[in-house]
N, C-alpha and C positions, 0 to 999 in steps of 0.2 A: 452882417450875417446874423441870422436868428440863432438863439441859444440851442435849439434842437439840431440845427445843421452842424454846429460845433461839436455837440455831443456825439453825433453819428460819425463824424470824422475821427474823433477820439476813439470811438468803438472800433472803427476799422483799423486804426493803428494798433490798438490793443490786440486784436485778432492776429494781425500780421506779426507782431512781436512774439506773442505766445506761440504762434505756429513755427516760427524759426527756432525757438527754444525747444519746443516739444518734438519737432521733427529733425532736430540735429542729431548726428551720430552719438550714440551712448557709449559709455565706457565698455560695456559688455560686447558690443558689436555695432556695426554701422548699417544704416538703411541702404538698401540697394534698389536698383530698378528692375531686378529680376522678377518674373511674374509672381504676383501674390505677395511678395515680401514687403515692398513699399506700401502697397494697398493695405496690408494687414496692419502695419504700424500706423498708417494714416487713419484707419478706422478707430483704433484705440485713442490716438492723440486727439482726433476731432471730437470724440465723445467727451474726453477729459476737458478739452477747452470749452465745450458747451456748458459743462457742469460748473467749471470755474468762473464762467461769465455771469452766472446767476448772482443777483436777481435781475440783471439787465436782459430781458427777454429778446430784445432785438439782436444783441451780440450773440447770445446763446443760439438763437435760431440761425444766424449767419454762420457760426462755427459749425453747427450741425449740418446745415445744408451744403455749405461750400467745402468742408473738409471731411466729414464722416459719411454722409448719406450713401454716395455711390460705392465707397470703399466697404461699407457694411454689407451692401448687397453682394459685392464680389466675394467677400469673406464667407457669407452664408451660402453662396453658390459653389464654394470650393468642394470638389467631390471627395476630398480626403476627410472632410468634416462629417461627423455623425449627423443623422437626421435630427436627433434631439438637440444637439448643439446648434445646428442651423436654425431650427425652429425657435430656440430660446433667443437667438439674436434677432430674428425677424419679429417675434412677438413683442419683445421689449422695445425694439426700434419703432414699431407701430404705435405703442403706447406713448413713447416720447414724442413722436411726430404729432400725435393728436393733442398732447399737452401743449406743445409749442404753437399749435394752430389756434389756441384759444386765448382770448384776452378777457380779463387779466390773466396773469400767470396762474396756472393750476397749482394747487397746493401739492399735488403729486409729482410735479415735474422733477424736482431734485431727486426724489425717491426713484422715479422711473429712469432717469439718466444714470443713477448709481447702479440700478439693476442692469441697464444696457452696458455699462462699463464692465460689470462683472461677467456678463454673458460674452461680451467681445473678448475680454482677456482670457476667459476659459477656452474660447475657440482658438485663440492664438496659441495658448499653451498646448492644446490638443494637437495642433499642427507643428509643434516644435519651434514656433516663432518666438522671438524676444518680445516680451511685453514692455512697452515703453512705460516709464514711471509716470504716475499721476498723483499730484499732491491734493488729495481730497480733504 
């Protein structure tokens, strides 16, 4: 097996392990499958995992795409969210996507993912959702 193949398998295991930790029920409350609630937490946790994966761009992109992307769109589309909060999520999401699409890693990627985390967590707070912890 080539070294790159081994590293990608290790990256996949890292994402799965972090996903189970980040998406497990917290002390303050538990994630449910009710509309919006699980997605909201997945949006925040996925962005957090992408940030924690840096500087490994492959793992960061996989965490962002597989865990956060669709959940972020659903969070921004929630009609209870103000237009400015939804715009902040979508704008910072677009910057992060652009950064993740460039090789080598953009110097702004960590900053943009931090801004996306802040916008996502602000949206969750505005909706009265529990914000999952993220060790940045």
